[in-house]
C-alpha positions as CSV (number, residue, x, y, z in Angstrom):
1,M,-10.1,15.6,-17.2
2,H,-7.6,18.1,-15.9
3,G,-3.9,17.7,-15.7
4,P,-1.0,17.3,-18.1
5,A,-1.7,15.9,-21.6
6,A,0.9,13.1,-21.3
7,S,-0.7,11.6,-18.2
8,G,-4.1,12.0,-19.9
9,W,-3.0,10.1,-23.0
10,L,-1.5,7.4,-20.8
11,L,-4.8,7.0,-19.0
12,V,-6.6,6.9,-22.4
13,A,-4.2,4.1,-23.6
14,L,-4.5,2.1,-20.3
15,C,-8.3,2.3,-20.1
16,A,-8.8,1.6,-23.9
17,A,-6.5,-1.4,-23.7
18,T,-8.3,-2.7,-20.6
19,G,-11.7,-2.2,-22.4
20,A,-10.4,-4.0,-25.4
21,Y,-9.3,-7.0,-23.3
22,C,-12.6,-7.0,-21.5
23,L,-14.3,-7.3,-24.9
24,L,-12.1,-10.3,-25.6
25,R,-13.3,-11.8,-22.3
26,L,-16.8,-11.8,-23.7
27,R,-15.8,-14.8,-25.8
28,S,-14.5,-16.7,-22.8
29,G,-15.6,-20.2,-22.2
30,V,-15.9,-19.4,-18.4
31,E,-19.3,-18.1,-17.5
32,E,-18.0,-15.9,-14.7
33,Q,-15.6,-14.1,-17.1
34,R,-18.4,-13.4,-19.5
35,R,-20.7,-12.2,-16.8
36,T,-18.5,-9.3,-15.7
37,A,-16.7,-8.6,-19.0
38,G,-19.3,-6.3,-20.6
39,D,-19.6,-4.1,-17.5
40,E,-15.8,-3.8,-17.3
41,A,-15.5,-3.0,-21.0
42,L,-18.0,-0.2,-20.7
43,M,-16.1,1.1,-17.7
44,G,-12.7,0.9,-19.5
45,F,-14.0,2.7,-22.7
46,G,-15.9,5.3,-20.7
47,M,-12.9,6.1,-18.6
48,A,-10.8,6.3,-21.8
49,A,-13.2,8.8,-23.2
50,M,-13.3,10.9,-20.1
51,A,-9.5,10.9,-19.8
52,V,-8.8,12.5,-23.2
53,P,-6.9,15.7,-22.4
54,A,-9.1,18.8,-22.6
55,A,-6.5,20.6,-24.7
56,V,-7.1,18.1,-27.4
57,Y,-10.9,17.6,-27.2
58,S,-13.4,19.2,-24.9
59,P,-16.7,17.4,-25.1
60,P,-19.8,19.6,-25.7
61,Q,-21.7,20.6,-22.6
62,W,-24.5,18.1,-23.4
63,A,-22.0,15.2,-23.3
64,W,-21.6,15.2,-19.5
65,P,-25.3,14.4,-18.8
66,V,-25.1,11.7,-21.5
67,Y,-22.1,10.2,-19.6
68,A,-24.1,10.4,-16.4
69,A,-27.1,8.8,-17.9
70,V,-25.1,5.9,-19.4
71,F,-23.3,5.2,-16.2
72,G,-26.4,5.7,-14.1
73,A,-28.0,2.9,-16.2
74,A,-24.9,0.8,-15.6
75,A,-25.1,1.5,-11.9
76,L,-28.8,0.4,-11.8
77,R,-27.9,-2.8,-13.7
78,A,-25.0,-3.5,-11.3
79,L,-27.4,-3.0,-8.4
80,W,-29.8,-5.5,-9.9
81,V,-27.1,-8.0,-10.7
82,A,-25.4,-7.6,-7.2
83,R,-28.2,-9.8,-5.9
84,T,-26.3,-12.8,-7.3
85,G,-22.7,-11.8,-6.8
86,R,-21.0,-9.3,-4.6
87,H,-18.3,-8.5,-7.1
88,H,-21.0,-6.4,-8.9
89,L,-21.1,-4.1,-5.9
90,H,-17.7,-2.9,-7.1
91,H,-19.2,-2.3,-10.5
92,L,-21.9,-0.3,-8.7
93,V,-19.3,1.9,-7.0
94,G,-17.4,2.3,-10.2
95,A,-20.4,3.3,-12.2
96,A,-21.5,5.7,-9.4
97,A,-18.0,7.2,-9.4
98,M,-18.3,7.8,-13.2
99,V,-21.7,9.5,-12.7
100,Y,-20.2,11.7,-10.0
101,M,-17.2,12.7,-12.2
102,A,-19.5,13.4,-15.1
103,W,-21.7,15.6,-12.8
104,A,-18.6,17.3,-11.4
105,M,-17.4,18.1,-14.9
106,A,-20.8,19.4,-16.0
107,V,-21.1,21.9,-13.1
108,S,-17.4,22.9,-12.8
109,P,-16.4,26.4,-13.5
110,G,-15.4,26.8,-17.1
111,A,-16.9,23.5,-18.2
112,A,-18.9,25.2,-20.9
113,D,-15.7,26.3,-22.7
114,G,-13.8,23.2,-21.8
115,H,-11.4,24.8,-19.4
116,A,-12.4,23.6,-16.0
117,H,-9.5,23.6,-13.6
118,G,-9.5,21.7,-10.3
119,G,-11.9,22.2,-7.4
120,S,-14.6,20.2,-9.2
121,G,-16.9,18.0,-7.1
122,L,-17.5,17.7,-3.4
123,P,-14.3,17.1,-1.4
124,A,-16.0,14.6,1.0
125,V,-17.3,12.5,-1.9
126,T,-14.1,12.7,-3.9
127,G,-12.2,11.7,-0.7
128,A,-14.4,8.7,0.0
129,L,-14.1,7.5,-3.6
130,L,-10.3,8.0,-3.4
131,L,-10.2,5.9,-0.2
132,Y,-12.3,3.2,-1.7
133,F,-10.4,2.9,-5.0
134,A,-7.0,3.2,-3.2
135,G,-8.0,0.3,-1.0
136,Y,-9.3,-1.7,-3.9
137,V,-6.0,-1.1,-5.8
138,L,-4.0,-2.4,-2.8
139,L,-6.2,-5.5,-2.4
140,S,-6.2,-6.2,-6.1
141,G,-2.4,-5.9,-6.2
142,A,-2.0,-8.3,-3.3
143,R,-4.2,-10.8,-5.1
144,L,-1.9,-10.8,-8.1
145,I,1.0,-12.2,-6.0
146,P,1.7,-15.7,-7.4
147,V,0.8,-18.7,-5.4
148,P,2.2,-22.2,-5.9
149,A,0.6,-24.2,-8.7
150,V,-1.9,-26.9,-7.6
151,A,-1.4,-30.5,-8.6
152,G,-2.2,-31.3,-12.2
153,G,0.2,-29.0,-13.9
154,P,-0.3,-25.7,-15.6
155,H,-3.7,-25.1,-17.2
156,R,-3.6,-23.8,-20.9
157,A,-6.4,-21.2,-21.0
158,G,-7.3,-18.9,-23.8
159,W,-6.7,-15.2,-23.5
160,G,-10.2,-14.6,-22.4
161,D,-10.1,-17.3,-19.7
162,R,-7.1,-16.1,-17.7
163,P,-8.4,-14.9,-14.3
164,E,-5.1,-13.2,-13.5
165,L,-5.3,-11.0,-16.6
166,A,-8.9,-10.1,-15.7
167,Q,-7.6,-9.2,-12.2
168,A,-4.8,-7.1,-13.7
169,C,-7.3,-5.3,-15.8
170,R,-9.4,-4.5,-12.7
171,L,-6.3,-3.3,-11.0
172,S,-5.3,-1.0,-13.9
173,M,-8.9,0.4,-14.0
174,G,-8.7,1.0,-10.2
175,I,-5.4,2.8,-10.6
176,A,-6.9,4.9,-13.5
177,M,-9.9,5.8,-11.3
178,V,-7.6,7.0,-8.6
179,A,-5.7,9.1,-11.1
180,M,-8.9,10.6,-12.5
181,L,-10.3,11.4,-9.1
182,I,-7.1,13.1,-8.1
183,A,-7.2,15.1,-11.4
184,L,-10.9,16.0,-10.8
């Protein structure tokens, strides 16, 4: 991605940590956590790989179509699974955004030598994705506002079973997606 190296490394760290927590959620005793954890881990690690500053590592030209193919397959899977849960529609939009960013990086001027600078992608598509993810970030942030505990006391859940941590991971990936789209 374009932009300063410091922000790129922060995005790498944020997305990799989110991906790692999503892998931990694969061991959850809660079926809903396990169902979405793999998709979100793929997204987190994929975003981390795309956010590595170009000054440090510029993927070879063939890598962008590979990214697009991997996330295209993830988008098709999300479309198939969305029949049973509408949360997977968000996975569909996220995977489609990753395909779009990979495509934009592949066709951007200077992509062959790793020095693409701004102006990549279609402004209308980038703007629509920015609006979607900005709205998602605002809604996800509002969902993290604590609510009074229900009767029965606090519930001791394992790290993979904490829905508020899963929501915080989704929020951080949404923020990272906004940053990556702005840097596109």
